[in-house]
VEXSE-77340 format. One line per 8 residues: for each residue x, y, z of N, C-alpha, C. Coordinates in steps of 0.05 Angstrom, whole numbers, plus 32768, in hexadecimal, padded with zeros to 4 digits. Atoms other than C-alpha are relative to their C-alpha. Layout:
// residues N
X/Y/Z/X/Y/Z/X/Y/Z ~ ...
END
This chain:
// residues 114
8011/7FE8/8000/8000/8000/8000/8012/8019/8000 ~ 7FEE/7FE9/7FFE/8039/8030/8012/800D/8005/7FE5 ~ 7FF3/7FFE/801A/805A/8022/7FCF/7FED/800F/7FEC ~ 8014/7FF4/8013/801A/8037/7FAA/7FFA/801D/8008 ~ 8006/7FE5/7FF7/8010/8076/7FD4/8016/8013/7FF8 ~ 7FE9/7FEF/8007/8056/8091/7FC7/8000/8004/7FE2 ~ 7FFF/7FFA/801C/805A/80B4/7F84/801C/8003/7FF6 ~ 7FE4/7FFC/8008/80A6/80B5/7F82/800B/7FE4/7FF8
7FF7/801A/800B/80C1/807D/7F56/8018/7FF3/800F ~ 7FE9/800C/7FF1/8103/8075/7F7D/7FF8/7FF3/801A ~ 8009/800B/7FE7/80DF/806A/7FBF/7FEF/7FE7/7FFA ~ 8010/8018/8008/80AE/803A/7F9C/8012/7FE9/7FFB ~ 7FEC/8016/8006/80EA/8012/7F83/800C/7FF6/8019 ~ 7FF4/8009/7FE7/8109/8011/7FC8/7FED/7FEE/800F ~ 8014/8010/7FF1/80C9/7FF8/7FE8/7FFC/7FE5/7FF2 ~ 8003/8019/800F/80C2/7FC4/7FB1/8017/7FED/8006
7FE8/8011/7FFA/8109/7FAA/7FBE/7FFE/7FF5/801D ~ 8003/8009/7FE4/80FB/7FA7/8009/7FEB/7FEA/8002 ~ 8015/8014/7FFF/80BB/7F80/7FFE/800A/7FE6/7FF4 ~ 7FF5/8018/800C/80DF/7F4F/7FD0/8013/7FF2/8014 ~ 7FEE/800C/7FEC/8114/7F45/8006/7FF1/7FF4/8017 ~ 8010/800B/7FEA/80E0/7F3B/803C/7FF2/7FE6/7FF9 ~ 800C/8019/8009/80BD/7F06/8012/8014/7FE9/8000 ~ 7FEB/8014/8000/8100/7EE2/800D/8009/7FFA/801D
7FF9/8005/7FE5/8106/7EE6/8059/8019/800F/8009 ~ 7FE8/7FF1/7FF9/813F/7F18/805A/7FF9/8019/8010 ~ 8004/7FE8/7FEF/8149/7F56/8085/7FFB/8019/7FEE ~ 8005/7FE7/800D/8130/7F9B/8071/801A/8010/7FFD ~ 7FE8/7FF0/7FFF/8174/7FB9/8082/8011/7FFC/7FE7 ~ 7FEF/8007/8017/8198/7F95/8049/7FF6/800F/7FE7 ~ 800A/7FF2/8017/816A/7FB5/8016/7FFF/801E/8003 ~ 8001/7FE4/7FFB/8164/7FF9/8036/801B/800E/7FFD
7FE5/7FF4/8002/81AF/8004/8039/8009/8003/7FE2 ~ 7FFA/7FFE/801C/81B0/7FFC/7FED/7FF6/801B/7FF4 ~ 800B/7FE6/800A/818C/8040/7FE7/800A/8017/8011 ~ 7FF6/7FEA/7FEE/81BA/8072/800A/7FF8/801B/7FF7 ~ 8009/7FE5/8009/81A1/80AB/7FDE/7FE4/8006/8009 ~ 801C/7FFC/7FF8/815A/80A2/7FF8/7FFD/8002/801F ~ 8002/8002/7FE3/8166/8094/8042/801A/8009/800D ~ 7FE7/7FFA/7FF1/8197/80B2/8074/800B/7FE6/800B
7FF4/8019/7FF8/81C9/807E/808B/7FF7/7FF5/801C ~ 8008/8009/7FE6/81AE/807C/80D2/7FE5/7FF1/8000 ~ 801A/800D/8001/8169/8065/80BC/8003/7FE1/7FFC ~ 7FFD/801D/8003/817E/8020/80A1/800E/7FF4/8019 ~ 7FF2/800A/7FE8/81AD/8019/80DE/7FEC/7FFC/8017 ~ 8014/8003/7FEB/8173/8025/810E/7FEC/7FEA/7FFA ~ 8012/8016/8008/8147/7FF5/80E7/800E/7FE5/8005 ~ 7FF0/8018/7FFA/817F/7FC1/80EC/7FFF/7FF9/801D
8002/8005/7FE3/8180/7FC9/8137/7FE5/7FF6/8008 ~ 801B/8009/7FFA/8135/7FC3/813A/7FFA/7FE3/7FF7 ~ 8003/801C/8009/8137/7F83/8111/800F/7FEC/8012 ~ 7FF0/8012/7FEF/816E/7F64/813C/7FF4/7FFD/801C ~ 800B/8001/7FE5/814A/7F75/817D/7FE3/7FF8/8000 ~ 801C/8007/8003/8105/7F62/8162/7FEE/8016/800B ~ 8010/7FE9/7FF7/80ED/7FA8/8173/8000/8015/7FE9 ~ 8000/7FEF/8018/80E6/7FC4/812C/7FED/8017/8003
8013/7FEA/7FFD/80A8/7FEC/813E/800B/8017/8011 ~ 7FF4/7FEC/7FEF/80CD/8010/8176/8016/800F/7FF1 ~ 7FEB/7FF2/8010/8107/801F/8147/7FF4/8013/7FEC ~ 800D/7FEF/8014/80D9/803B/8112/7FF4/8018/800E ~ 800C/7FEA/7FF0/80B6/8065/8148/8016/8014/8008 ~ 7FEA/7FEE/7FF8/80FA/8080/815F/800A/8010/7FE8 ~ 7FF9/7FF1/8018/810C/8092/8117/7FEC/8016/7FFA ~ 8015/7FEC/8004/80CA/80B6/8110/8002/8017/8013
7FFD/7FEB/7FEC/80D3/80DD/8150/8019/8011/7FFA ~ 7FE7/7FF2/8005/811B/80EF/813F/7FFD/8013/7FE8 ~ 8002/7FEF/8017/810B/810A/80FA/7FEA/8014/8002 ~ 8015/7FEC/7FFB/80CB/812C/8111/800B/8017/8010 ~ 7FF3/7FEB/7FF0/80F3/8152/8145/8013/8011/7FEF ~ 7FEE/7FF2/8011/8128/8163/8112/7FF2/8012/7FEC ~ 8010/7FF0/8013/80F4/817B/80E0/7FF4/8018/800D ~ 800C/7FE9/7FF2/80D2/81A7/8113/8015/8015/8006
7FEA/7FED/7FFB/8115/81C7/8125/8007/800F/7FE7 ~ 7FFA/7FF3/8019/8124/81D5/80DC/7FEA/8014/7FF8 ~ 8016/7FEE/8006/80DF/81F3/80D1/8001/8019/8012 ~ 7FFE/7FE9/7FEE/80E8/8220/810E/8016/8013/7FF8 ~ 7FE9/7FEF/8009/812C/8238/80F5/7FF9/800F/7FE7 ~ 8007/7FF4/801A/8112/8246/80AF/7FEB/8016/8005 ~ 8014/7FEB/7FFC/80D6/826C/80C9/800C/8018/800E ~ 7FF3/7FE9/7FF3/8103/8297/80F5/8010/8011/7FEB
7FF1/7FF2/8015/812B/82A9/80B6/7FEC/800E/7FEE ~ 8013/7FF5/8013/80EE/82B5/808A/7FF0/8017/800B ~ 8011/7FEC/7FF3/80C7/82DF/80BC/800A/801D/7FFB ~ 7FF8/7FE4/8005/80F2/831E/80B9/8000/8008/7FE3 ~ 8000/7FFA/801C/80F9/8319/806E/7FE4/8007/7FF6 ~ 801B/7FFB/8008/80AE/8316/8066/7FF6/801B/800B ~ 8007/7FE6/7FF4/80A5/8351/8096/800A/8017/7FEF ~ 7FF5/7FEB/8010/80D4/837C/806D/7FF3/8002/7FE5
800D/8000/801A/80B4/8367/802C/7FE4/800C/8001 ~ 801B/7FF5/7FFD/806D/8375/8044/8001/801D/8008 ~ 7FFC/7FE4/7FF9/8085/83B6/8064/8005/8011/7FE7 ~ 7FFA/7FF3/8019/80A1/83CA/8020/7FE7/8004/7FEF ~ 8019/7FFE/800F/805E/83BB/7FFF/7FEE/8016/800C ~ 8011/7FEC/7FF2/8039/83E5/8033/800B/801C/7FFA ~ 7FF4/7FE5/8006/806A/8420/8028/7FFA/8008/7FE3 ~ 8006/7FFA/801C/8060/841C/7FDC/7FE3/8008/7FFD
801D/7FFA/8002/8014/841B/7FE4/7FFB/801C/800D ~ 8004/7FE7/7FF2/8016/8455/8016/800B/8018/7FEF ~ 7FF5/7FEB/8011/8043/847F/7FE8/7FEE/8004/7FE7 ~ 8011/7FFD/8017/8015/8471/7FAD/7FE6/800F/8008 ~ 8019/7FF2/7FF7/7FD7/8487/7FD5/8006/801D/8006 ~ 7FF9/7FE4/7FF9/7FF9/84C5/7FF1/8008/8010/7FE7 ~ 7FF9/7FF3/8019/8015/84D6/7FAC/7FE8/8007/7FF0 ~ 8019/7FFB/800D/7FD0/84D0/7F8E/7FF1/8017/800D
800D/7FEB/7FF2/7FB3/84FC/7FC4/800D/801B/7FFB ~ 7FF1/7FE7/8005/7FEA/8531/7FBA/7FFB/8009/7FE3 ~ 8005/7FF9/801C/7FDF/852F/7F6E/7FE4/800C/7FFD ~ 801B/7FF6/8002/7F94/8539/7F77/7FFF/801C/800D ~ 8000/7FE6/7FF3/7FA0/8572/7FA8/800E/8016/7FF0 ~ 7FF2/7FEE/8011/7FD2/8592/7F79/7FEF/8009/7FE8 ~ 8011/7FFA/8017/7FA1/858E/7F3F/7FE8/8011/8008 ~ 8017/7FF1/7FF7/7F68/85AB/7F69/8008/801D/8007
7FF7/7FE6/7FF9/7F92/85E6/7F7F/8009/8011/7FE9 ~ 7FF5/7FF1/8017/7FAA/85FA/7F3A/7FEB/800D/7FF0
END
């Protein structure tokens, strides 16, 4: 089901290889380490530990928590960088609009006084 949900061919191929290996009775680790461009090196290592200790679910949960925490930290850092840039950009737009309005008002007043 996961293979069909993912729309990325490389990940679909990786999942297909893992499923073929599992049908043969082999470990997931052996097939996952063959895709270093798709997975960080610590993910297959943690899965290998989970397979050896028969606690694969806990290992996968630990991977999920670790990357979720890392992702949240990256998002927080990026938002701290983007926030001031957006404020300056929106401030610039407000200044341009204000100058246009005041320029129009001054033009109308100049025309009325002439």
